[in-house]
LUMLUM-878507 format. One record per residue (C-alpha): residue number from 1; residue in three letters; x, y, z. Coordinates in steps of 0.2 Angstrom, whole numbers. Layout:
NUM,Ala,X,Y,Z .
...
REM end
This chain:
1,Met,367,57,827 .
2,Val,367,73,819 .
3,Ser,352,69,808 .
4,Asp,342,63,823 .
5,Arg,346,79,831 .
6,Leu,342,89,817 .
7,Gln,326,80,814 .
8,Arg,320,84,832 .
9,Ile,322,103,829 .
10,Arg,313,102,811 .
11,His,298,93,819 .
12,Lys,295,109,829 .
13,Lys,298,120,814 .
14,Glu,285,108,804 .
15,Arg,273,112,816 .
16,Ala,275,130,815 .
17,Glu,273,128,796 .
18,Lys,256,118,799 .
19,His,250,134,808 .
20,Ile,255,146,794 .
21,Leu,246,136,782 .
22,Asp,230,137,794 .
23,Leu,233,155,796 .
24,Gln,233,157,776 .
25,Leu,216,148,775 .
26,Ala,208,158,790 .
27,Leu,214,174,782 .
28,Lys,207,169,766 .
29,Val,189,164,775 .
30,Phe,189,181,782 .
31,Arg,194,190,767 .
32,Asp,180,181,756 .
33,Ser,167,187,769 .
34,Ser,171,205,762 .
35,Pro,175,211,779 .
36,Tyr,180,228,772 .
37,Glu,170,238,761 .
38,Val,175,253,751 .
39,Val,162,264,741 .
40,Arg,166,279,729 .
41,Asp,157,295,732 .
42,Ser,150,305,719 .
43,Gln,161,317,709 .
44,Thr,165,332,722 .
45,His,164,350,719 .
46,Met,183,350,717 .
47,Gly,181,339,702 .
48,Glu,189,324,711 .
49,Phe,182,306,714 .
50,Val,184,300,733 .
51,Tyr,185,282,738 .
52,Arg,179,280,757 .
53,Val,179,265,769 .
54,Ala,161,261,772 .
55,Lys,163,245,783 .
56,Val,176,236,794 .
57,Glu,173,220,802 .
58,Pro,184,215,818 .
59,Thr,196,201,815 .
60,Pro,189,184,820 .
61,Pro,198,178,836 .
62,Asn,203,162,827 .
63,Val,216,171,816 .
64,Met,226,179,829 .
65,Leu,225,164,839 .
66,Ile,232,154,825 .
67,Ala,245,168,823 .
68,Gly,251,166,841 .
69,Asp,253,147,839 .
70,Ala,264,149,824 .
71,Ile,275,162,833 .
72,Gln,276,151,848 .
73,Asn,282,136,839 .
74,Leu,295,147,828 .
75,Arg,302,155,844 .
76,Ser,303,137,853 .
77,Thr,311,130,838 .
78,Leu,326,142,841 .
79,Asp,326,136,859 .
80,His,327,117,853 .
81,Leu,340,122,842 .
82,Ile,352,127,857 .
83,Trp,346,112,868 .
84,Gln,352,100,853 .
85,Leu,368,111,851 .
86,Val,373,108,869 .
87,Lys,369,90,869 .
88,Ala,379,88,852 .
89,Asn,394,95,863 .
90,Gly,391,82,877 .
91,Gln,386,94,889 .
92,Pro,372,94,903 .
93,Thr,356,104,899 .
94,Asn,348,115,909 .
95,Arg,332,125,911 .
96,His,340,141,907 .
97,Leu,345,136,890 .
98,Gly,337,145,874 .
99,Tyr,341,155,859 .
100,Pro,347,172,867 .
101,Ile,337,186,862 .
102,Phe,337,202,870 .
103,Pro,331,220,871 .
104,Asp,347,229,867 .
105,His,365,224,865 .
106,Glu,370,228,882 .
107,Ser,358,215,890 .
108,Tyr,364,203,876 .
109,Val,382,205,880 .
110,Ala,377,202,899 .
111,Gly,365,187,897 .
112,Val,371,178,881 .
113,Asn,382,165,890 .
114,Gly,369,160,903 .
115,Lys,357,156,888 .
116,Ile,369,145,878 .
117,Gln,381,138,892 .
118,Gly,388,121,885 .
119,Val,390,125,866 .
120,Val,407,125,858 .
121,Ala,414,142,854 .
122,Gly,411,141,835 .
123,Val,391,141,840 .
124,Ala,394,156,850 .
125,Asn,403,166,837 .
126,Val,388,161,824 .
127,Ile,375,166,837 .
128,Asp,385,184,840 .
129,Gly,384,186,821 .
130,Thr,366,185,819 .
131,Asn,362,200,832 .
132,Pro,348,194,841 .
133,Tyr,343,209,850 .
134,Lys,334,225,847 .
135,Gly,345,237,837 .
136,Gly,354,222,829 .
137,Asn,343,211,820 .
138,Asp,326,217,826 .
139,Gln,317,202,818 .
140,Phe,323,191,833 .
141,Trp,318,205,845 .
142,Leu,300,206,837 .
143,Leu,298,187,836 .
144,Asp,302,184,854 .
145,Lys,292,200,860 .
146,Leu,276,194,851 .
147,Asn,278,176,858 .
148,Asn,279,185,876 .
149,Ile,264,194,873 .
150,Asp,255,178,866 .
151,Lys,259,169,883 .
152,His,247,182,891 .
153,Arg,233,187,880 .
154,Val,228,185,861 .
155,Leu,238,196,849 .
156,Ile,229,211,842 .
157,Gly,227,211,823 .
158,Thr,217,224,814 .
159,Gly,212,229,797 .
160,Trp,226,241,788 .
161,Phe,226,249,772 .
162,Phe,243,247,763 .
163,Glu,244,262,752 .
164,Asn,242,252,735 .
165,Val,227,254,723 .
166,Gln,225,244,708 .
167,Val,213,249,694 .
168,Gly,206,239,680 .
169,Ser,210,240,663 .
170,Ser,193,248,658 .
171,Ala,200,264,666 .
172,Pro,206,279,655 .
173,Trp,223,274,653 .
174,Gly,231,290,646 .
175,Glu,223,300,660 .
176,Ala,228,288,673 .
177,Val,247,288,669 .
178,Ala,247,306,667 .
179,Ser,241,307,685 .
180,Gly,254,297,692 .
181,Tyr,247,278,691 .
182,Val,260,265,685 .
183,Ala,252,255,670 .
184,Thr,256,235,670 .
185,Ala,248,223,658 .
186,Lys,232,222,668 .
187,His,230,236,680 .
188,Phe,236,253,687 .
189,Thr,245,254,703 .
190,Val,247,269,714 .
191,Gln,264,268,723 .
192,Pro,264,269,741 .
193,Val,265,286,749 .
194,Asn,265,281,768 .
195,Arg,269,263,773 .
196,Ser,251,259,780 .
197,Arg,237,265,791 .
198,Pro,222,257,801 .
199,Leu,205,256,793 .
200,Lys,191,265,801 .
201,Ala,174,266,793 .
202,Gly,172,285,786 .
203,Asp,191,286,782 .
204,Val,195,291,765 .
205,Leu,206,279,756 .
206,His,210,288,740 .
207,Thr,207,304,730 .
208,Thr,208,306,712 .
209,Gly,204,318,697 .
210,Val,203,302,686 .
211,Asp,187,292,684 .
212,Leu,194,276,689 .
213,Gly,177,267,689 .
214,Glu,170,256,703 .
215,Lys,181,241,701 .
216,Val,195,247,712 .
217,Lys,205,234,721 .
218,Phe,214,242,738 .
219,Gly,228,234,748 .
220,Leu,218,230,764 .
221,Glu,227,217,775 .
222,Val,226,210,793 .
223,Ala,240,219,802 .
224,Phe,247,219,820 .
225,Asp,242,232,830 .
226,Glu,253,231,846 .
227,Pro,257,249,851 .
228,Gln,276,250,856 .
229,Val,280,234,848 .
230,Val,273,233,830 .
231,Arg,259,242,821 .
232,Gly,254,240,801 .
233,Glu,265,226,798 .
234,Ala,255,213,789 .
235,Val,252,196,801 .
236,Leu,254,183,787 .
237,Glu,270,191,778 .
238,Thr,278,195,796 .
239,Ile,277,177,801 .
240,Lys,283,171,785 .
241,Gly,296,181,788 .
242,Phe,300,174,805 .
243,Ala,300,156,798 .
244,Ser,313,161,785 .
245,Leu,324,169,799 .
246,Val,322,152,808 .
247,Asp,327,143,794 .
248,Gln,342,152,791 .
249,Thr,347,152,809 .
250,Ile,345,133,808 .
251,Asn,356,132,792 .
252,Gln,369,142,799 .
253,Leu,371,131,815 .
254,Thr,368,114,807 .
255,Pro,387,110,805 .
256,Phe,389,110,824 .
257,Leu,375,97,828 .
REM end
C-alpha cells in the first residue's frame, strides 16, 4: 500500500525531527549559560565606543552529537525513500540503493543508475531535476558530506558572530539612524557587512561613534566549523534547511510510491 510505504519513510523523518527539537533545547541551555561575553570598552581617543569579546566557551559535545544524529536520520530518510520506490515498482532491492548524491555532475551521471536501479523512469526524471550534487543543489551535497564526517568523528561547531547588532530603545535614536542603524519598533539593527566570522576572546565585534549603552545584543550563534566543507553556517538553521529539503523531496516522489 502507498500509505504503508510512505509511513515507513515518515517514521525515519520523524526521528530526525525529534533530534532537531533536542538540538534546539541543548542550544538554549548552552545560550542560557552565557557562554559568550561581550564588554564595552571606554570611549577611545578616536571618540568611538568599542564592543569586544571577553569570553568564549567551547560548544558542549552533546550539542554536536545531537546535530550529527539529526543529520544522519535526514540522510537515511532519503535512502529509505529510494528503497520504497524500488519496492513500489515490484523490483528487487539491493545494498547499493540510496539517494544519489555526488561531489559533481560528472560523477553523478556516472553513478546515478547504480544507486536507483529498479525505479520507474519518472522517478529518475524527478531525481535528475533535484540536481543532487555539488554545483547543482549544494544542500544535498552538504547533507551527505556532513553525514559522512559524523560517521567517523563528532562534527565541529564553534561560536560565530553573525554581523547583526541590536540596540535597545534607550539609545539615542537620532544619532543612531544618522550613523547607519536601521530603526524598528523596539531596537536598531546594524545590517550585515560580512556573512559571519568566528568568535575569539579579544576580538572587536563592533565600533561606533554613537553611545549605544551597555545593553547591546549581538548575533552570536553556534555554527559549523568544518574547513573545506562548511564554516560559519548556523548549525540549527542549516539542519532545519536539510529537513525542509527532505520534505520537499519526499513530496515530489510520493506519487510514485
